[in-house]
C-alpha positions in Angstrom: 197.1 132.7 122.0 193.9 133.5 120.2 193.6 137.0 118.7 190.5 139.0 119.8 187.9 139.4 117.0 187.1 143.1 116.5 184.0 142.4 114.3 181.9 139.4 113.5 182.0 140.7 109.9 185.8 140.8 109.7 187.6 138.9 106.9 189.3 136.8 109.5 186.0 135.7 111.0 184.4 134.8 107.7 187.6 133.3 106.2 186.9 130.0 104.4 190.2 128.6 105.6 189.2 129.1 109.2 187.6 126.5 111.3 184.0 125.8 110.3 182.6 126.5 113.8 184.1 130.0 113.7 182.5 130.8 110.4 179.2 129.3 111.4 179.2 131.3 114.7 179.8 134.5 112.7 177.1 133.9 110.2 174.7 132.9 113.0 175.5 136.1 114.9 174.9 138.2 111.8 171.6 136.6 111.2 170.6 137.0 114.8 171.5 140.7 114.7 169.5 141.2 111.5 166.5 139.5 113.1 166.9 141.7 116.2 167.0 144.9 114.1 164.0 143.7 112.0 162.0 143.0 115.2 162.7 146.4 116.7 161.7 148.2 113.5 158.5 146.2 113.2 157.4 146.0 116.9 158.0 149.6 118.1 156.4 152.0 115.6 153.7 153.3 118.0 156.2 153.4 120.9 159.2 155.1 119.4 158.1 157.4 116.6 161.5 157.9 115.2 162.0 154.1 114.9 159.1 154.2 112.4 159.9 157.7 111.0 161.1 158.4 107.5 160.7 162.1 107.3 160.9 163.7 110.7 159.3 162.8 114.1 156.5 165.2 113.5 155.6 163.6 110.2 155.5 160.2 111.7 153.3 161.5 114.5 150.8 162.8 112.0 150.5 159.4 110.3 150.1 157.6 113.7 147.5 160.0 114.9 145.5 159.6 111.6 145.7 155.8 111.8 144.5 155.9 115.4 141.5 157.9 114.3 140.6 155.3 111.7 140.9 152.6 114.3 138.5 154.6 116.5 136.2 154.9 113.5 136.3 158.7 113.5 137.8 159.9 110.2 138.0 163.6 109.6 135.4 165.3 107.4 138.2 166.9 105.4 141.6 165.3 104.8 144.4 167.6 103.5 147.3 165.9 101.8 150.3 167.2 99.8 153.9 168.4 100.4 155.4 171.1 102.6 153.3 173.8 101.0 150.3 172.2 102.6 152.1 171.1 105.8 153.1 174.7 106.5 150.1 176.3 104.9 146.9 174.7 106.1 145.9 175.2 109.7 143.1 172.9 110.7 142.2 174.8 113.9 141.8 178.1 112.0 139.9 176.4 109.2 137.5 174.6 111.5 136.8 177.8 113.5 135.4 179.3 110.3 133.2 176.3 109.5 130.0 175.2 111.2 130.3 173.9 114.8 131.7 170.4 115.0 133.5 170.5 111.7 136.7 168.5 111.7 139.7 168.7 109.3 143.1 166.9 109.5 146.3 168.0 107.8 148.2 164.8 106.7 150.5 166.7 104.3 154.2 165.9 105.0 157.5 167.5 104.3 159.1 166.5 101.0 156.3 164.1 100.0 156.4 164.9 96.3 154.5 163.0 93.6 156.6 159.8 93.3 156.6 159.1 97.1 153.1 160.6 97.4 151.9 157.9 95.0 153.2 155.1 97.3 152.5 156.6 100.7 149.1 158.4 100.1 147.4 157.3 96.8 148.2 153.5 97.1 148.1 153.3 100.9 146.3 156.0 103.0 143.5 156.7 100.6 142.7 153.0 100.4 142.1 152.6 104.1 138.7 152.6 105.8 136.8 154.4 107.0 137.3 157.3 104.6 137.0 161.0 105.1 134.1 162.8 103.4 136.3 165.0 101.2 140.0 165.3 100.3 142.0 168.4 99.5 145.4 168.2 97.7 147.9 171.1 98.0 151.2 170.9 96.2 154.2 173.2 95.6 154.5 173.7 91.8 158.2 172.9 91.9 157.3 169.3 92.8 156.3 168.8 89.2 159.3 170.6 87.6 161.7 168.6 85.5 164.5 171.2 85.6 167.9 170.4 87.0 167.8 173.1 89.6 165.1 171.3 91.6 167.2 168.2 91.9 167.2 168.5 95.7 163.6 167.4 95.6 164.5 163.9 94.3 166.4 162.7 97.4 163.4 163.6 99.6 161.2 161.3 97.6 163.7 158.5 97.7 164.2 158.8 101.4 160.5 158.2 101.9 160.5 155.3 99.5 163.5 153.8 101.2 161.9 153.8 104.7 161.3 150.4 106.3 157.5 150.9 106.4 157.4 151.8 102.7 159.8 149.0 101.7 157.6 146.5 103.5 154.6 147.8 101.6 156.5 147.3 98.3 157.0 143.6 99.1 160.5 143.6 100.6 160.7 140.9 103.2 163.5 142.3 105.4 163.7 146.1 105.1 165.4 146.8 108.4 169.0 148.2 108.3 171.5 149.8 110.7 170.8 153.4 109.5 167.1 153.2 110.4 167.8 151.3 113.6 170.1 154.0 114.8 167.3 156.5 114.5 165.8 155.0 117.6 168.4 156.8 119.7 167.1 160.3 118.9 163.7 159.1 120.1 164.9 158.1 123.5 163.0 160.8 125.3 159.7 159.7 123.6 160.5 156.1 124.8 161.1 157.3 128.4 157.9 159.3 128.3 156.0 156.2 127.1 157.3 154.2 130.0 156.3 156.9 132.4 152.8 157.1 130.9 153.2 160.5 129.4 152.0 161.6 126.0 154.5 160.9 123.2 152.9 163.0 120.5 153.1 166.7 120.0 151.2 167.2 116.7 147.5 166.5 116.8 145.7 168.2 113.9 148.8 168.2 111.7 150.1 171.8 111.2 153.8 172.3 110.9 154.1 175.8 112.2 157.1 177.8 111.2 158.3 181.1 112.8 160.8 183.7 111.6 161.0 186.3 108.8 161.8 186.1 105.1 165.5 185.8 104.5 166.7 187.9 101.6 169.1 185.2 100.4 166.1 182.9 99.9 165.1 185.0 96.9 167.1 186.0 93.9 166.6 189.7 92.9 168.1 189.4 89.4 167.1 186.3 87.4 166.9 185.4 83.8 163.5 183.8 83.1 163.7 180.1 82.2 161.1 177.8 80.7 159.4 175.6 83.2 159.0 172.0 82.1 156.6 169.6 83.9 157.6 166.0 84.6 155.0 163.7 82.9 155.5 161.0 85.5 154.8 163.2 88.4 151.8 164.9 86.7 150.5 161.4 85.9 150.4 160.7 89.6 148.3 163.7 90.2 145.9 162.6 87.5 145.6 159.1 88.9 145.0 160.4 92.4 142.2 162.7 91.3 140.6 159.9 89.3 140.8 157.5 92.2 139.3 160.0 94.6 136.5 160.9 92.2 135.7 157.2 91.8 135.5 156.9 95.6 133.1 159.8 95.6 135.4 161.9 97.8 135.0 165.0 95.7 138.7 166.0 95.7 139.8 169.7 95.5 143.1 170.6 94.0 144.7 173.7 95.4 147.6 175.7 94.2 149.2 177.4 97.2 150.5 181.0 97.2 153.9 181.6 95.6 156.1 184.6 96.1 156.0 187.1 93.3 159.8 186.9 92.7 159.5 183.1 92.3 156.9 183.6 89.6 159.2 186.0 87.7 161.8 183.2 87.3 159.7 181.5 84.6 158.9 182.7 81.1 155.9 180.3 81.1 155.0 180.8 84.7 151.4 179.6 84.4 152.0 176.2 82.7 151.3 174.1 85.8 148.2 176.2 86.6 146.9 175.8 83.1 147.4 172.0 82.9 146.0 171.5 86.4 142.9 173.5 85.6 142.3 171.7 82.3 142.7 168.3 84.1 140.2 169.3 86.8 137.8 170.6 84.2 138.0 167.3 82.3 137.3 165.3 85.5 134.6 167.8 86.6 136.5 168.7 89.8 137.4 171.9 91.6 140.7 173.7 91.1 141.5 176.6 93.4 144.4 178.8 92.3 146.1 181.1 94.8 149.4 181.2 93.1 149.1 184.9 92.2 147.5 186.0 95.4 149.6 188.6 97.3 151.2 186.8 100.3 154.7 188.2 99.8 154.8 189.8 103.3 153.7 186.6 104.9 156.2 184.1 103.4 159.4 182.6 104.7 160.7 181.7 101.3 159.4 181.1 97.8 156.5 178.7 98.7 156.2 178.5 102.5 153.9 180.6 104.5 154.7 182.0 108.0 152.3 181.9 110.9 150.3 184.9 109.7 150.3 183.5 106.2 148.9 180.1 107.1 146.2 181.7 109.2 145.1 184.0 106.4 145.3 181.2 103.8 143.2 178.8 106.0 140.6 181.4 106.6 140.4 182.1 102.8 139.9 178.4 102.1 137.1 178.2 104.7 135.4 181.2 103.2 135.4 179.7 99.8 133.9 176.5 101.2 131.0 178.5 102.6 130.6 180.6 99.5 130.3 177.5 97.3 127.8 175.9 99.7 129.9 172.8 100.2 127.9 170.9 102.7 129.1 168.0 104.8 
C-alpha cells in the first residue's frame, strides 16, 4: 500500500533512490507552483494592491495612483518624496489651498523609505519616468542618515523595500516571486472583491498618511546623555546624487528638514551636523534648503519626528507661504 505524500518537497518524494517518475513529477509540480506564484505577482499589481505591496497597502496605492497620472499625461506640478516625516507631514490639499487656483501637488513619500531604498525606488526609477513634474521637494527625517547603532531598526525597513518583488525585478532578478509575498494577497481579499464588483479599490489619492492621537510620554526620554551624531556617508551620497540628478533635469529640487521635537534635539551634542552639511551641499549646487528642525511644533507631534493632524496642516501652510514669499512660479 502506497503511503500518502504530505508534501511535494518531502525527502521521500525527492529521493534519488525512488522511481524516476515520482521525482520528475515532484520537480514538475514545484516548477509549476513557482510559475503560478510568479504569474500572480506579475499580473495582479493593479488589481490586488497588497500583492504588489512592499510597505503597506496605502504606500502601494500612492505609487499606483502616481503611475496612473503619468499614463494620463497629467503629472503634478510639485512632487514630494521622502520618508515617513514627509508622508505624515505634507498635506497636498492644505498646500494646494494656499497656492494659486489649479495648483496641484502629490505626496509620494512612503513609510520607511530611507536613503538606500530611496535610491532604488525613487532616484533610479520614479524620477526617470516621463512626463515629469515641474518641481520636486525632498523631506527626510534626520535619523535616516544616522550611523549610530540605536537607529538600527531603520535598516530592516530599507531591506524590506529592496526585497520586494517589484524592486527585485528592477534589479535584474528573473524570478523574484516567493511564498511570503504571495501570501500577502490574502489580506487584500476585500480589495479584490471590490474590484470584481466595480467599486473603487484605492483610498489614498493625494498621498497624505494622516495620523491621529496624542503624544505618548514613553516616546520621549526625559533624561538623556548627549551623544555625537555621525552621518552615514553612503546615505548622504544618495542625497547628493539625487539633488544633482534633479538639477540636471531642471526640476529645481528643494530639500526640506522637517520639524523635530525639542527633546530629540537635546539627545545630540552636535545636533546641527546634518543641517550644516545639507545646507552646504545645497549652497554648492545652488539649490534651496529649508530648515524647520528648530521650529516649535512640540505640541503638535506624535513622537520625535512625526506630526499629528494639526501639525501637518500648519507645516503645509508654512511651506505654501514660503513658496509665495519666494515668488516661485509654476
